N, C-alpha and C positions, 0 to 999 in steps of 0.2 A: 610539301619547306619550297619557298622561294629562295634560289641559289642566291651567294652574296657577287654584290657587283663593283670594279675599282680599276682605276688605271695607274700609269707609272709616271713618281711622282721623277720629278729633273732636276730640281733647280734646290739640292745636296749640299752645292756649294754659296749659296745664300742665303742670309738664316731669314733675313726680310724678303723677301719672291717666293720659301719657300714658305712662308711659315702665310702669304697672301695666297697658294696656291692650297692647300691644305682647305682654308677656308669656303677660297672658290669649289676645290672636290666634294666640301662640305654643302656647299648651295645648293647644285645642281641636282645634289638626293641621294649623293654615287654612298660605299654600305663601306669604301676604303680605298688605298692607297699604294700601293710596291712603290719600293726604294732599293737601288742598289746599293752593294756594300757599302756598310757605312765609312769603312776607314776607310774610303778611297775620298773621302774629302775634309770642309772644314767644321760641321758639327756634332757639336759635345756630343755624344747616347744620350745627356739630359734635356740638353733643346730641342734633340729630334723624337723623345717621346712629353717632352712636355708639350711641341706644337701639334701633336696625337689628340694628344688628353685635351686639349683646350680647344680642339676642332673637333672634335666627336668621331672623330673618324675612328676604325680600325687599323691600325697597321697590318694590312695581309697576308704581306709575302716580303721579304728580305730577300731580291737575287745573290747569292752571294761571285766571288768571282771562281774564277778555274783551279784549280791541283789536282792532278794526278792519282790516284786512287789504286791507279794499273798498272804504272812505271815500276819495268821494272828494280828495278833499284831497292831495295828495304831502305833504306837508306829516306831519300825524296819520296817514298811509302810514306817513311813516319813522319814528314815533313808535312805531307798535307794532312795528316791525322790532327796532326797538334794543328794549322789551318786552320780544318776546320774545325774540329774542340773548339780554335774561339769564338771562335761569328753561334756556337752554341750560345755559347756563353755571352752575345752582343746579344743573342734573338730573345733569350731569355730575358734582358735585365731589358728590352725595351718592348718588353711583352707584346709580341709578332706573337701573331695565327703560327705563323708556315716559314720555316727557314726549307729556304733554293738552294741545294748544291747540284755541281755536272758529274754525271757517273764516268770514271775516268777511260779510258780510252777512247776515246774524240777525239784525242792528236798524232795518236800513229798507228799503227798498219801489222792486222792481225789475218797475213796467209789464210790458215789452217784454220775448224774448225774447234781442233784443239791447244790452239790460242789461244781465240773467240772462250774455249770457257776456263782457261787460265785467267784471264781478264775479269770472267766472272766472277771468281772464287776472289780475285785480291779483294776488288770493289768488296765483295763479303765483307770477308777481314778487317778492313778497316770502316764500314761500316757501325762495326759490331762495336767495335772502340770508337766512335763518334758520338753516338748512340746515349752510352751512359752516361753523358752528361745532360743530359735532358727527360731520365730516366721518374718519373714522378710527376711530369708536366702534361702541361695538355698542349706543349709543342705539336705544330706538325713538322715531318719530317719531308720533303721531294724532293724524286730524283727527276730534271729535263733531257727530255733525248734530245737525241747530235743535234747539230747542227750551229753555227758560230764558230764554230772553237779552233784558230787557225794552226794546222800543221807545218813549223817548219823550226827552228835550229837544228838539234841535238838530232830532234827524231828524224824530223826531215833527212837528215846525210846517212843514216844506217837506216830509210827505207831503202832507197835509195840504193847503198851499200848491198842492201838484202836482191835488188832485184837488178842490177846489173846482166847486164850481156838477155836481159828477157823478154818479150814487145811488154815490159808492166814496162820497162826504166822510162819510156818514150810515152809511154800512156798516162801516168805520174807528173813526170815535167808539164806536157799539153793542159790534161787540167787537177791538178792533185790526187790527192788519196779521195775517195768515190767513196760516197756512204758502206757499200757492201765491205769495206774491208777494215772499214766502225765499229768498235764497241760503243751500246751506248744509241745505236742509231734506229734499229729494230725492236719493234714492242715483248720479246719474247727474250729480247737482252734485258731491259728493265725490269719485267715481270717478274722471273730469275731473279735478280738479284732482292728486289724489294718479296717479293715472298720470304725468301731467309731469313731477310733481318725483323722479318715485321714480329718474327718468334724471341725475338727479344725486343723488339717496342713494335709495339702492333699501330704507332699514332707514321710510319714509314708510308710516304703512297710515290704516285709520280706525279709531274705539272708539264701534262701532252702541249707542246710549244706547237700548235700548230701551223705557225710558218715553217720551221725544223723538219718537221713530216712532209710536210710537203716536196719544200728542197734535198729533200733525198726522196724524193720519190719513194712514198711511202702510201698508202693507200689510206686512205685516213680514217677512212671508216670501216673498216677490215677493223686498222688502227684501236679504232674504239672500242670494240666490240673485244679485241682479245685483250684491250687492258683492264678495260670496266670496272667491276668492284675499288682497281688499284690509282684509279687517280684520284685523286684528293685536290685537282688547281689544271687551269688549263691556262695559256699566254694565246687573244687573238691577234694576229693581225696580219701583216703575208707584208712579203718580198718588201724590198727595199720600209720597211714600218711604215706601209699602209695603212692606215684601216683598214677591215674586212669591209667585204669589196665592195672596194675602187682595185680586188687583183685579180688571179684566175680560180683563187679557192670558190669553190661549188660550197658557201656558206649551208642556204636550205639544206644540202646533204649532212652536211657536217649537222647541223642541233637538233638532225630530227633525229641521227645518230647517239646524241648525246641522248633526246630526251629517250629515246628509244632502254637502255641500257638506267632509265634510272637517276641517274645522275646531278649532285646535290651539292656538288662541287663548289665554288667560284671561280668564278669570267675575267681577267683580266685582261685588260685591255690595251698593249706594250706596245706604243710610238711616243714615241718624241715628240715635241712638236705639238701633244694633242691639244692645247686650246682653240690650234690654231686648226685644227682638224675637223675636233669634234662637230658641228654644224652639218659638216658633208656626212657625216653621223647619224647622221638626222634622217635622210633618206633610205635610211634603214631600220629607221625605230619597230618600223612593223612585225623586223625578224624579232629584231629585242624578244616584244612585246609577248609573240606570236607566244616562244620559246620558253619565258617566265621568265626575260632575267629582271628587265626590270616594268616593275606596275607603272600604271597610267599615270599615278599621281607624282613620279621623278621621272615618268615619260615627261611630261607637263611641264617640268621643270626646266626639262634641257630647250624646250620649247620656247617657255617663255627668253627661256634668261638671253639664248641664245641671238632670240628677236629682238633684243634689247644691243646686242652686235657684246653683250661681255667680255672682257678681257684681263689678262694680268694689265694694269697698264707699271 
């Protein structure tokens, strides 16, 4: 079975460019695209759905914004649940294959193992409520590993209050809240939550964001083996939204690890401005084909299209 292969669509603010972009993604031979939370942009759900239908592409994933399911305030957790439930509704209306959610606790600070367990419990409780709206459908729901969620506002003030007068105070002021103190940055955090919620909803899994894991100092090969069967999608990019192979990630080792676990899910290149960067990706076309991400015909389409300098005008 060949993995599905997709790109991030980022022209959601302009109907004409959005439709051209989808068509070009299709012409290049990709299976589909990922979109950012549709309610952030001006296009209607019907326009988005029609765009995908007309292009023949699959809506591989909707990447929702962050809402904190681990907030200590029960009322705010309730708001997070309601917010994510509305995203489930959007995903079903758009006939998306997958809806990505952010595990709660990424913008918080957990000093003890007991606090980490409480974060897991809150996430599980919220997710069991959220997935009810997707039962009986084929919608996959994924949790993305930590990274990219800024700790600010009341959370940062509370964190600094807790560590005032300790060595952690200056460390946090200098470096921010490091991954070891946040929930959702380690493979076992995600596995614990997903494993529990699968009892209610088998179609929940993990979206492994390679850049986030690398930035958080996670051993990527070990993480892939630990998360194994729970991984249903992968975001392929590097720091500063660079394409795979243009940063510090050892992609050969990463892809071999996916091959060893028999990964059959989706790979999405999550870079902004991919039209200007896909040509550079062709330098890694051997890596793509070696690991059965893109078949020979699609690789040929890429080479021919960008040999003509194909771009959205």
